[in-house]
FIROKE-990316 format. One record per residue: x, y, z of N, C-alpha, C, O in turn. Coordinates in steps of 0.001 Angstrom, whole numbers, plus 500000, padded with zeros to 6 digits. Layout:
BEGIN
XYZXYZXYZXYZ ...
% end
This chain:
BEGIN
585886594533601351584644593827601040583734594741600226583513595895600594 583209594224599121582266594968598310580882594387598545580652593198598325 579984595214598983578651594699599289577594595718598920577858596919598875 576393595224598656575249596076598362573987595252598550574043594030598688 572861595925598552571565595263598683570635595731597574570739596856597085 569730594847597191568639595191596280567355595043597083567058593961597591 566600596115597199565396596101598030564136596043597177564153596330595980 563034595659597836561706595650597223561678594898595898561303595448594863 562082593629595951561982592763594780561204591502595141561086591135596310 560684590861594121560083589533594262561182588540593903561424588266592728 561838588008594914563020587171594711562600585730594418561942585086595234 562988585238593249562623583880592843563736582930593272564754582798592592 563528582274594403564497581326594940564166579926594423563137579748593772 565006578932594696564693577575594241563413577005594847562819576085594285 562982577547595995561812576993596676560534577805596461559447577237596357 560663579140596394559470579966596355559815581371595893560982581712595698 558776582178595723558959583593595423558836584361596735557792584327597387 559896585049597115559904585833598350559466587251598016560154587965597287 558316587656598555557771588980598254558485590057599068558977589806600168 558529591258598500559123592422599181560471592058599803560737592358600967 561310591410599004562569590873599526563700591889599418563690592782598571 564666591719600303565945592414600209567020591360599977567192590443600780 567735591503598874568808590576598517570136591276598772570388592353598232 570980590670599589572266591278599929573403590457599333573421589229599408 574351591180598737575485590571598042576778591077598664576936592274598907 577695590162598916579032590532599385580071589826598529580043588605598372 580982590610597980582078590073597169581585589086596114582174588024595915 580501589454595445580013588649594339579225587422594723578926586592593865 578873587282596006578120586121596482576863586583597206576901587543597975 575749585898596959574517586197597687574684585736599130574995584571599380 574478586652600085574653586283601493573330586233602245573247585590603292 572289586898601737570994586792602417569868587207601488570042588042600601 568707586600601715567460586950601033566406587013602124565995585985602661 565973588213602447565104588411603604563832589124603172563882590142602482 562702588582603582561431589234603280561312590509604105561297590468605335 561228591644603410561104592927604086562317593312604891562212594115605818 563484592753604558564682592988605352565229594393605216564886595128604289 566085594751606157566717596070606142567755596134605037568438595150604751 567865597300604421568790597472603311570182597792603804570357598419604849 571153597365603058572525597782603257572622599264602894571775599787602170 573648599931603396573775601367603092573894601621601595573373602619601097 574575600731600868574617600832599408573516599949598864573668598728598819 572414600540598453571272599731598048570649600276596772570838601434596400 569894599391596114569171599725594898567714599341595103567410598264595617 566832600216594703565398599988594862564877599218593656564877599723592534 564431597979593905563906597156592824562507597506592389562051597050591340 561813598311593175560479598809592827559502597704592435558723597847591493 559562596603593177558583595540593006558838594596591855558003593736591574 559974594729591175560282593856590041560717592473590526560967592262591713 560798591540589581561342590221589881562857590301590002563504591084589307 563409589493590879564853589283590940565092587791590738564693586973591566 565743587446589637566001586042589318567504585845589123568236586819588948 567971584592589153569382584360588836569662584752587389568760584759586552 570920585076587105571303585329585717571017584115584855571199582977585287 570567584363583635570207583281582722571467582572582222572475583208581914 571386581250582149572471580412581639572007579806580318571038579047580283 572697580141579244572306579716577894573368578767577349574505579174577115 572999577507577148573973576496576738574136576370575232574978575603574764 573339577116574463573456577021572992572913578288572357571702578494572282 573826579135571901573448580356571185574254580447569898575485580452569927 573557580519568772574226580597567473574435582027566990574965582239565899 574028583005567785573997584379567303575339584965566924575422585748565977 576402584603567645577700585213567364578175584880565953578831585704565315 577856583696565461578283583323564114577702584255563052578284584418561980 576558584863563350575917585744562380576418587184562482576172587997561591 577113587490563559577506588873563835578578589419562882578497590590562512 579577588629562469580652589199561650580235589630560244580952590398559602 579087589147559754578695589469558380577201589762558327576423588936557849 576798590924558811575366591236558837574758591428557452573545591298557285 575588591734556461575166591866555069576244591245554183577406591177554585 575876590792552985576908590284552073578010591322551870577744592492551597 579246590865552010580434591709551831580593592779552913581452593652552786 579793592729553961579937593674555083580580592932556241579893592522557176 581885592757556186582605591984557190583096592888558318583653593957558071 582886592453559545583218593251560718584347592598561515584504591378561469 585135593393562245586210592826563074585648591919564168584614592222564764 586327590815564425585802589841565380585765590371566805584850590038567557 586747591198567197586701591723568560585475592609568753584850592589569813 585133593382567730583907594177567788582685593267567873581758593542568636 582678592192567100581510591302567048581236590639568391580084590541568813 582290590182569064582099589532570362581491590508571357580586590145572108 581974591728571370581454592723572311580057593194571916579217593450572778 579814593306570624578481593696570157577443592660570553576369593001571049 577771591387570332576805590340570671576668590202572177575581589909572676 577748590407572898577675590375574359576651591378574870575869591066575769 576652592578574303575698593600574740574263593159574485573373593444575287 574036592470573378572686592012573045572201590947574029571062590999574495 573056589995574338572604588917575217572496589385576660571625588926577398 573370590292577066573248590812578430571936591566578577571287591498579620 571547592285577531570270592996577561569091592040577609567980592445577951 569320590765577269568287589733577364568340588992578692567585588041578896 569226589416579609569307588793580927570244587612581012570263586910582024 571029587375579962571958586242579949573277586659580592573867587670580213 573731585880581560575008586172582217576048585079582007577233585302582252 575625583908581561576546582830581193576105582292579844574952581895579676 577021582278578877576640581941577504577636580976576884578848581159576993 577109579946576232577907579045575414577646579385573949576561579142573420 578671579955573307578558580321571898578666579061571043579688578374571075 577619578755570281577678577629569367578543577969568165578211578867567391 579650577256568006580572577498566897580689576206566089581157575186566594 580257576264564830580222575080563985581561574777563334582103575601562598 582090573595563608583330573148562982582970572339561737582813571119561787 582846573047560633582497572418559366582743573415558241582822574622558466 582862572891557038582945573717555840581663573529555047581426572470554467 580841574568555028579659574541554176579456575953553639580375576772553685 578265576242553132578040577540552513578157578707553462578503579811553039 577879578495554738577862579591555702578975579529556732579268580534557381 579601578374556896580617578199557924581900577662557304581876576949556300 583007578017557920584292577430557553585025577037558828584816577627559887 585878576042558713586676575627559862587620576749560272587834576982561461 588185577443559288589065578570559600588310579638560387588825580180561366 587086579935559951586282580924560665585948580478562071585924581291562996 585686579176562242585386578650563577586579578838564507586421579285565643 587755578500564031588948578656564867589194580112565237589579580411566367 588974581012564297589185582433564580588191582930565632588562583687566530 586934582507565521585935582920566506586262582378567894586187583107568883 586624581103567965586958580519569268588165581232569869588187581511571068 589161581526569050590334582252569555589931583609570130590432584017571178 589032584301569448588608585622569918587814585513571219588003586315572134 586928584520571302586153584317572530587081584024573701586940584605574777 588035583114573483588945582734574565589835583906574972590121584085576156 590271584701574001591093585867574319590315586865575172590834587402576151 589074587104574789588243588044575549587956587503576940587956588254577916 587715586216577031587459585601578340588674585763579260588534586100580436 589863585520578709591079585627579525591360587064579954592005587292580977 590883588026579183591158589428579502590495589874580800590961590812581446 589416589208581179588681589609582373587804590822582176587236591335583140 587679591300580931586893592500580657585435592208580315584644593136580148 585076590948580209583731590599579761582656590980580761582884590983581970 581488591299580241580335591626581076579430590418581302578484590483582087 579724589309580608579077588032580888580172586973580918581326587258580594 579814585756581305580772584653581345580683583905580017579687583235579743 581722584019579199581724583446577849582310582037577842583355581785578442 581623581122577156582105579765576930581848579409575470581224580172574733 582338578241575063582143577774573691581416576439573704581751575545574481 580423576314572843579823575026572506580438574614571168580149575211570130 581278573601571206581955573130570001581006572206569234580724571090569669 580522572685568099579553571924567309580283571203566172580826571838565269 580286569892566232580994569104565227580006568455564267579169567652564679 580105568804562987579371568083561952580072566738561771581214566679561316 579383565671562129580001564356562145580478563860560802581262562913560739 580020564483559711580448564029558384581498564943557759581858564763556596 581990565914558512582959566869557981584353566526558497584663566752559667 585187565984557620586524565546558028587387566720558472588147566603559433 587276567855557775588085569019558141587700569537559528588560569920560321 586402569543559805585945569988561116586469569096562224586896569582563272 586437567799561996586936566860563002588434567047563225588891567101564367 589195567146562138590644567321562275590968568602563041591874568624563873 590224569663562755590467570938563439590155570841564923590856571427565748 589104570100565265588750569971566672589790569141567420590159569473568546 590262568065566798591304567253567424592554568094567661593164568026568728 592927568879566666594106569738566798593931570745567929594844570967568724 592759571344567991592511572352569029592575571727570415593169572315571319 591994570575570606591960569965571931593281569295572304593509568989573475 594147569065571328595441568457571644596453569496572109597520569142572613 596123570784571942596982571850572429596625572207573857596250571342574649 596744573486574184596364573940575522594875573728575710594084574306574964 594462572926576675593032572633576826592252573873577227592764574720577959 591007573985576749590167575107577175589925575052578680590059574001579308 589570576188579239589268576237580668588009575423580949587009575561580246 588057574587581960586907573758582286586793572575581334587697572311580542 585675571869581421585417570724580549584690571228579307583577571739579429 585276571103578115584631571624576908583299570931576625583153569724576815 582340571722576170581028571216575778581044570980574273581295571901573495 580773569738573867580845569350572458579514568749572035578934567931572748 579041569160570872577807568617570311578140567848569041578729568395568108 577758566571569013577935565763567800576662565869566981575575565543567460 576801566330565736575634566685564941575694566066563546576768565854562983 574518565787563013574403565304561637573093565839561082572017565323561384 573199566885560264572007567556559759571588567064558376570928567787557629 571969565848558042571529565279556773570007565188556748569422564606557661 569343565750555725567876565648555659567428564186555678568082563306555119 566290563960556342565770562606556472566036562000557834565651560860558093 566697562760558718566959562310560082567034563533560976567028564666560494 567103563303562281567276564406563216566216565475563076565024565175563006 566655566740563036565718567862562966564809567760561756563614568043561842 565380567353560619564594567254559392564349565791559040564559565353557909 563895565052560053563517563662559799562460563614558704562502562741557838 561514564545558738560573564734557639561194565759556694561130566961556949 561783565295555627562547566160554735561706567238554079562245568234553596 560396567056554053559556568060553386559640569415554085559443570451553450 559931569416555390560072570702556088561328571436555620561339572663555527 562379570680555329563581571311554789563318571822553377563794572893553000 562571571066552611562215571520551266561398572811551327561613573725550531 560467572881552268559677574112552425560569575279552837560349576413552411 561569575001553661562493576063554059563258576581552847563450577789552709 563693575687551975564402576112550768563505576946549864563954577930549275 562251576560549754561305577334548942561153578737549512561175579723548776 560997578818550830560761580108551463561984580994551541561875582213551410 563160580394551753564370581198551969565193581407550707565895582411550586 565115580472549767565944580561548561565138580878547303565709581102546236 563824580896547430562997581197546268562934580074545247562660580320544073 563186578838545682563123577703544772561685577265544558560813577533545384 561445576594543451560156575932543278560166574653544105561222574206544552 558996574069544308558918572836545091559749571732544452560401570961545155 559730571651543125560498570618542436561995570877542555562772569944542756 562407572142542432563825572476542597564301572144544011565412571647544198 563457572421545000563815572121546384563948570621546593564859570161547282 563039569860545997563103568404546144564400567863545553565051567008546155 564778568361544370566010567898543735567242568316544541568208567560544649 567198569514545100568349569968545885568522569119547135569648568793547511 567427568761547778567523567896548959568049566518548565568844565927549295 567610566003547415568158564734546922569674564825546769570405563912547153 570134565945546201571571566131545988572319566217547320573395565640547475 571741566938548272572386567070549586572527565705550251573580565377550799 571462564918550199571504563588550815572577562728550153573331562035550836 572643562774548818573637561974548099575056562409548454575933561574548672 575274563720548510576606564233548849577014563815550257578167563453550493 576081563866551178576419563554552561576544562044552787577297561609553658 575814561251552009575989559801552114577394559401551674577961558432552177 577946560162550727579286559851550227580367560084551278581473559557551158 580055560866552300581050561130553356580575560602554714581070561028555758 579633559691554692579110559134555940580213558457556755580157558422557984 581210557923556061582291557214556761583039558113557737583687557623558662 582952559431557536583648560334558459583083560264559872583781560568560840 581826559866559991581255559676561336582077558651562119582338558821563310 582472557597561432583190556518562108584627556906562452585264556244563272 585142557965561838586430558519562269586255559306563554587077559219564466 585181560071563618584998561000564735584524560314566011584974560651567106 583618559354565868582950558818567056583879558099568037583714558284569243 584838557296567594585725556670568586586499557697569413586672557525570619 586961558757568764587692559807569489586781560502570488587159560699571643 585584560872570050584638561530570950584278560624572119584202561074573262 584057559346571826583682558385572862584772558276573924584484558284575121 586015558175573482587134558074574424587294559363575229587533559319576435 587160560509574561587295561789575257586199561950576311586461562411577422 584973561567575956583866561683576906584054560730578076583777561091579220 584524559516577802584743558537578870585810559015579849585739558730581045 586795559740579335587885560240580178587519561525580907588304562027581712 586330562063580633585933563320581250586612564525580636586603565611581216 587209564338579450587910565439578784586959566347578017587313567480577693 585759565863577723584712566677577113583379566291577741583236565215578323 582412567186577613581028566892577982580262566812576663580194567799575930 579683565646576350579176565381575008577658565460574930576941564863575733 577191566213573942575767566326573632575429565475572410576188565441571441 574296564793572458573711564173571274572663565140570738571699565460571433 572846565603569516572044566683568945570895566115568117571104565258567260 569685566597568379568488566230567607568192564730567583567869564208566516 568287564012568707567909562596568652566422562455568338565581563107568955 566113561598567373564734561484566894564054560191567319562826560112567320 564827559183567678564265557877568007564921557324569268565955557817569719 564299556295569821564917555610570958566278555040570557567216555022571354 566369554576569308567629554013568829568725555076568764569891554791569038 568345556303568399569325557395568397569896557611569799571096557828569967 569024557547570792569480557738572169570356556568572602571381556760573256 569949555353572233570769554183572571572173554318571983573163553994572638 572247554799570742573562554988570125574359556043570884575554555871571125 573696557134571258574382558207571985574953557706573307576007558168573743 574272556777573937574772556216575194576098555493574979576960555501575858 576263554871573815577532554189573535578667555183573328579839554817573425 578325556445573042579361557489572899579733558111574248580642558938574324 579030557714575306579187558347576626578636559768576646579100560608577417 577652560030575804576967561323575848576197561438577156575678560450577675 576129562663577684575395562902578928574221563853578740573464564101579678 574067564388577526573030565383577257572337565048575945572991564754574945 571010565092575956570215564992574731569707566391574411568846566922575113 570241566982573352569874568345572992568844568330571869569065567741570811 567731568978572114566644569131571147566089567788570650566026567570569440 565687566889571549565036565667571068563809566035570248563063566944570612 563601565337569154562545565736568218561244564969568406560246565274567753 561243563968569299560035563187569566559915562905571058560896562968571799 558702562595571482558483562220572879559231560931573201559814560802574278 559215559978572272559856558692572554561361558852572764561936558197573633 562000559712571982563435559943572174563696560610573521564641560254574224 562860561571573873563034562261575155562800561308576324563523561364577319 561807560442576218561540559477577297562734558537577482563132558237578608 563292558082576372564439557171576497565630557899577114566368557330577918 565807559158576731566890559948577322566689560104578823567637559965579596 565464560391579234565181560534580666565439559220581389566073559210582444 564951558102580830565137556799581469566618556453581612567020555763582549 567428556947580659568860556643580678569653557605581546570860557439581717 568982558613582096569664559559582966570352560703582253571144561423582861 570063560884580963570644562016580242569922563303580617568721563292580887 570649564399580633570029565712580757569390566063579413569899565687578357 568271566786579465567523567100578245567409568608578089566969569311578998 567813569091576915567741570514576588566745570707575454566784569989574454 565856571679575613564894572031574568565095573484574152565808574238574815 564462573864573053564638575202572521563621576194573057562417575943573010 564104577327573570563200578372574052562334578953572937561164579244573187 562856579142571700561977579647570640560803578717570351559720579180569992 561007577409570504559928576443570325558801576730571322557624576709570960 559168576997572573558166577338573594557463578634573234556236578717573282 558240579642572875557685580963572584556734580918571397555694581577571408 557082580145570375556267580068569160555063579149569324554103579226568557 555118578286570321554031577335570506554227576046569747553289575257569626 555421575808569231555695574571568517556972574662567710557588575723567605 557361573525567140558576573435566344558356574016564952557287573848564365 559373574701564425559267575236563067559578574169562023559421574409560826 560016572992562467560345571933561521559510570677561741559912569580561352 558343570841562368557390569747562471557676568734563554557106567643563543 558551569072564495558901568133565558558082568391566820557181569230566825 558400567668567879557600567739569097557656569144569698558662569844569591 556572569528570318556512570804571022557337570726572302557203569782573081 558189571722572512558967571764573753558058571899574962558356571357576027 556951572617574808556006572760575920555434571409576318555235571143577503 555169570554575335554683569209575646555730568434576438555397567773577421 556981568508576023558031567805576758558156568332578181558338567559579121 558058569644578338558133570233579682556986569738580543557185569394581708 555784569699579978554613569253580743554728567790581149554127567367582136 555501567014580387555705565600580693556921565369581595557256564225581904 557572566438582011558760566301582842559973565824582076560865565193582643 560009566128580768561078565630579910561978566753579403562458566709578270 562201567745580235563099568840579879563766569364581143563097569659582134 565095569477581099565839570005582246566207571465582081566454572158583068 566248571936580858566628573320580634566362573745579211566262572915578307 566246575057579018566038575643577703567314576332577240568129576765578055 567477576429575935568546577257575366567942578155574305566876577869573762 568645579257574015568068580262573117568163579865571657567390580354570834 569103578981571318569319578549569941569679579749569061570859580048568879 568690580425568524568955581551567614568340582863568085568421583858567366 567722582902569282566990584096569715567179584318571215566435583736572005 568150585139571639568433585296573072567235585720573911567051585201575012 566412586651573422565288587127574223564215586054574410563314586215575233 564308584962573650563328583889573805563429583210575158562467582576575588 564555583319575841564698582640577130563676583156578136562894582374578679 563673584463578392562678584998579329561292585004578713560297584879579427 561211585149577386559914585052576731559275583696576947558062583597577133 560096582643576924559590581294577178559133581143578621558127580487578892 559872581750579550559454581715580958558059582301581097557187581699581723 557847583476580514556533584107580590555456583281579931554339583188580440 555785582674578796554815581846578081554392580649578919553204580338579000 555352579977579541555052578789580344554217579131581571553357578349581977 554468580292582158553655580726583297552255581091582826551259580723583449 552193581818581718550922582331581214549984581218580767548770581318580942 550551580143580182549678579058579708549453577971580751548816576956580469 549975578184581952549716577263583051550576576018583066550322575107583853 551594575955582211552462574778582191553346574708583425553591573625583956 553825575859583881554784575903584990554434576996585987553794577993585654 554870576779587209554875577856588194556024578808587876556884578499587052 556032579955588525557137580894588349558470580228588686559435580345587931 558519579534589813559769578904590249560252577882589227561433577864588878 559346577033588745559746575987587802560132576560586448561063576067585810 559429577595586001559757578206584709561122578873584755561915578732583824 561402579597585833562706580250585968563816579208586050564904579416585514 563547578096586714564556577036586825565014576560585439566180576205585263 564118576552584470564449576044583139565460576907582394566057576447581421 565663578142582829566645579003582157567797579390583082568642580208582718 567830578803584270568875579172585234569579577924585784570584577489585223 569071577355586857569763576213587464569702574973586585570625574159586606 568633574817585813568539573659584923569687573606583932570420572618583895 569862574656583122571011574665582207572356574632582929573289573970582473 572461575343584053573734575357584784574124573948585221575275573542585060 573170573205585771573455571835586197573809570944585005574648570050585120 573168571190583870573413570381582678574869570445582245575427569450581784 575484571614582391576873571777581938577869571836583098579020572232582915 577422571440584292578341571299585412578752572577586103579784572608586772 577962573645585958578273574921586624577402575043587866576374575720587845 577811574391588940576965574318590127577110575523591045576519575548592125 577891576528590633578054577722591464577046578811591125577038579862591767 576202578581590135575302579636589660573941579058589293573716577851589371 573033579961588888571711579516588461570693579462589576569541579097589339 571094579820590805570176579794591939570280581100592718571378581593592975 569153581643593082569129582796593981569036582232595386567949582026595925 570203581988595965570267581316597257571549581750597965572519582147597319 571544581674599267572732582056600032573925581187599633573814579965599529 575052581833599414576270581137599042576475580968597558577522580486597126 575480581362596759575587581203595310576150582459594654576063583558595201 576710582276593509577253583369592716576150584389592428575028584024592075 576483585658592583575473586717592484575363587271591069575531588470590850 575078586387590108574633586823588788573130587020588907572400586059589149 572659588243588741571259588560589020570641589367587893571316590141587214 569348589171587710568578589918586718567354590505587403566618589797588092 567140591799587211565932592467587690565045592672586473565461593302585500 563827592145586518563006592148585315561528592105585664561144591889586813 560719592316584649559281592084584725558908591272583496559591591334582474 557831590516583593557370589721582458555874589954582300555094589677583212 555482590462581147554079590713580840553650589710579786553916589897578599 552977588629580223552673587554579286553972586926578824554741586406579633 554220586974577515555477586445576987556488587550576709557537587292576118 556184588783577128557054589920576826557927590242578036557410590678579065 559238590036577935560131590361579052560552591825579030560693592435577970 560745592364580205561243593730580371562445593648581309562286593577582527 563642593660580735564869593560581522565220594944582043565467595860581259 565245595099583354565493596416583934566905596584584465567413597704584529 567531595514584839568914595602585314569534594215585302568860593205585506 570823594196585059571582592948585053572905593212585755573552594227585496 573307592324586627574687592425587081575308591053587216574649590055587508 576586591055586994577344589821586977578437589886588025579147590886588130 578570588835588789579675588730589737580758587893589085580523586740588722 581928588459588936583007587696588328584348588236588745584551589449588804 585249587352589028586602587753589426586583588744590585587317589732590584 585722588463591586585563589332592761585151590751592389585466591708593095 584449590869591282584064592191590802582599592145590394582182591258589649 581827593096590881580424593184590505580284594230589419580709595373589590 579693593843588308579488594752587196577990594966587036577240594005586863 577555596203587093576124596505587092575724597240585834576525597965585243 574485597052585428573928597719584254572595598338584617571671597625585011 572478599638584493571195600343584498570363600127585746569137600084585651 570978599990586918570180599867588130569354601121588368568276601057588958 569854602248587916569123603486588150567794603550587448566949604375587796 567584602675586442566331602711585698565283601777586262564162601721585756 565640601038587313564687600075587881563480600796588460562569600153588982 
% end
């Protein structure tokens, strides 16, 4: 039996914050949380820090950026997976769904997507990981090559567990860029285009994507059948209207990811869909593309969990922001990055600091919106892996 205790922490349980707590772990499972309890002989002094469940992130795009940090600076994929793992673990993330886009565009290729997924799955099977790695399969609904590749992948050896799939359509004028002017402004700022050049480029993008709109109708019947059979867990990405949510229900989607309006989020809630919002939106105080504030949705009870999207440290930063601005209690804010996301993707063994739960734990402090991660450990395969407990 492998056991240890963490003493003098503020333990954030599903019900309350337990002050001066001792958390005891045996064989990777939390066995007790006692206020002022006696320490096990193998113990770590938390020195008054918070002890929360390991963060569960259902959508992180960071790994896709890791292999090519500069033009023509290509890095080995095995190095990239481990490099990014170190970054997210340092942000308190212990369960991560890597968003991998199955599409051919300027930044992504289907071949690259398959190679990344293969590397993630290989590392996961090795048992050497310091976090629990999963894949969020992101399908561009208008990309025929992406759809064919996903069908091929799922027709072989099925991934472990129920795969998480996001059906996406980033055509300007709908979804995230329902107001296309925000995309035009992004092109001006990131590509150095004039306003007129950006407007023409968006016109061209819309025309090109309208020409392949029929590919949606190839993909959706397959996705619908797979979701109905429980072979995938399906996300509707960026629903902007009640009608978007109604359509997603016909696909057997169970998750509304990043709803862009209150009305879409309300319809998703009424329909029983889980709702995921972006942690960077909370941290920034609003959407960068002119959509609804995630904080507003949280205050209305229209969010079940946050994901990091493009910024891993935003998860705990969002927790601090929500506490600091009075939107949430400590317990409710922590829930949005732990049990909320875990429940959304069917991982009911984690996300809670409670007896009998998996002992993925984070020792941290939060100063306003600034997180200070002091220690992280992950329980996996009957093995506890610890990081920097001596610095607590």
